[in-house]
N, C-alpha and C positions, 0 to 999 in steps of 0.2 A: 478428816476433807476425801468424800467418796474418789475412787477410781473411776477414771475416765472407762464408758464401757456405749456401746453403740448394740443394744437388740434388733436383732435383724427380724424386720417381717417375715411372718410365717402365712402361707394362704391355705385357710384348713376354710374349704369349698362348702358354704350354708346352700342346700339344695334343698327345693320343694319340686316335686315333677310329678305331674299327673298323668294316666296313659288315658290312652281312646277305652272307648270298653270293649274292641276284641285285645284290647294288651298288645298290639301292633304298631301302634305308634303313639310318638308326646302331644298327647292334647294342649298343656303349657305348662310353664318354670319357672321357677325363678333361682336362677344361683349366683352366688354371688361371697359375699364374706358380711357376715358380720361385725360389731364391734358392741365394744364394754356398754356400750350406750344404748344396745339394742336396734342400734339402727343397720340397712341394709345397703349396701352398694353393688350392682353388679347391673345384670339382663334378666328383662323379661319377657319369653317368649309365647304370645297368643296364637294356635292354629283354629281354625274355622274349617278346616278340610276343600277338599277341592284346591290343594296348590295356594288355598288363602291364609298368610299368615300376617302379625307384625310385632315390632319386636320395640321396648321402649328400653333407655337405659336410664339408672337411677342413680342419685350420689349420696350417702347418707338420707334417705327416706324422703328424699325430693326428686321429682323427675330433670333428667336431662332436657333443657327446650327442645321441641320438633320443631318450630316454628318460631320466626322472628318476625314482627309489625305485621301478622298475619303473612307473611313471605315462608312456606314449607323448606324446612334446611332439608339436604340430602342426608341417608345416614353418615356416608363418607365424614361430614360435618360434624354430626351427634357423634362417632366414633371419635372424632379430635377431641371436643368441648370433654369430653368423659375423661379421656388420657390424660391432657393437659392437666387434671386436677385429681384422678385415684390412683393410689399407689399402685394400681394392680390395670393394665391395658385390658380392651374388652378381647382380645389377643391370648394374655395370657388368661383370663377367665376362662375360653373356650377351649384353649389347650389341656386347661386342668379339670374340665367338664369332660373331655372323650372317654371318660374313664369311666363313664354313664349311658351319654347318649351320642350317638353321632348323625350329622343331615343325610338322606338317603336321597338321595338325586330322582330314583324311581320315581318316587311316590311328594320330591317334593316339600318333607318334611323331617324332624328327626326323628327316631327309632332307637331301642333299647339298644345295646351293645351287648353282644354273646354274652349268657353266665353271667348278665346283671340282676335275672327275675329275682332272684334270693332276696334282694334289696328292697322288691317291691313286698305292699300290704294290702292286697287288693287292686292293684293299680295304682299303689301310691306310692312314692319315697320321701319321704322328711327325714332328715341327717342337718345334724346344726341351724334346723332353722327354728327362730327364738322368736321373731316378729310373726305378728298374727296374718293368716293367710285368709283367704277367701273356700272356703268348702261351699258345696248344693250352690253352686253360682246360677242354674235352670239356664234360662235365654241368656243371664247376664255376661259380657265377654269374660275374660279374667283381670284382662288390663284394665278396663273400666268398672270392675270389681275389685282390684287390688288397695289396700286402705292406705294410699298416698296422693294428699289433694295436692301439694302445692311442687311448682315449676321453679328451677332456679333461676335467677333472676340473673343475668348479663353484669353486674355488680357482683352476685357472691361469685361467683366465677370465675371473676378478675381476683378476688383477694387470696381464692382455693390456691390459682397458682401462684402468687406471692406467697403464701406459709408453704406449699411443695417445693420453690424455689430455696426457701428459709430453710427446709428439713433438708435437703439435700448437698447444701455448703454447712450447716451441721454439721455433717457425717463428715466432710472433709478436714474439719477447719483440726490445727493444734493446739490451740488454745481461745478462751476467748475471756471479756470483760463485761463483766456487767456493769454500770454507770460507771462509780468512782471503784469500782473493784479494783487489787491487782492484777496481774494476767494472771487466769486458772488454768493448769496444764489438764485438772480433774477433773472433770464434771458425769451424771451420769445422762444418758442421754437413751429417751424410751421411742424408739421407732417401732415398736409392735400397734396392728392397728387396735384402732378401739384403746391404746390409752392415755388419757389427755394429759399428764405430767409431763411435756415436751422437753422439758430441762430444768434440772436439779442440781443446783450444788450448792455449798459455802466455804467463806472463808472465814481467815480470823485476823485482826489485826491488834492492835493497842487499846481500841475502844470497844477490844469484843470480840463476839463470833456471829458471822451474819451469815445467814442463807436466803436462798434463791432458788424459786419454783416457776416455771412459765407453765398455763392451762393453756392445753392448743384451743381447749372450746372457748375461753379469753379473748381470744384475739380479735380485734376488729378492723387492724388496718398494720400494713408493711410499707416502709418505705426506705428503700436504700439510697445515704445521701452522705458528703462525704465518709464516704468510708466505713459507715455506721448503716445498722441495723435498727431504723426506729418503729419500733414497733406499737403499738395504739392498742393498751393492753388494760386491765384493771389495777393500776397500782404498781404498777411497773416500770422496769429502768431501759435506759437504752443498751440493746446489747450489736455488741462489735464482733465480729470473729477475723480469726488471723489463720493463713497460711502461709508463712512466707513473706506474703503481702497479702493486705487483705482482700476479704471473698467479699464476692459476690454482684448483685447488680442484675446477672445471667443468670 
């Protein structure tokens, strides 16, 4: 029987920063996290000079929508959508990137932090960034040239909210029940960003040894009903979480 374990997520920042020709300002950047499936979650910033810039948020290689039904969304709304599904908030990512760049109100743009030029090679800093990023854009903006084609639908965002809530309650649970299993007090919970085996556990009864694994990417829907999480995934049972009283729903 595995020992109950939670592996806390550690944000290892993936960075792709390109400076302007004079190396005094940031031309564009992609900063966030890369999971084991090579998908990017984070912030993309594009600066075109004269205080003009735009930023987009990305969750697992899909754009967070910046408009709904042809109505533009305020940046605060985009941030709220991102924060509701991402393991890290925009504020946390911005705080982590302060080590390398900071916003200068005099030029209305990001600039390299003092003492960080040693990390750049010919004005480019790449670290822990394993996704394809667009070099040699010419007149194409960074955001337009970035290899992300899909925008998340509101349905996808709602599912990710449910998954995030489920994961949060999974961290708090004292025991779980999978289908008709006995109450299980020991299981592995893998919460590190990029690890897709969310739950791994096993138990033994008179019929033999049973094993259960829930793959995060297989979840197609989650419903909390009658004190249980009903998880629609490939060939998976209902999961019930307990912590003195049944958890869930919020």
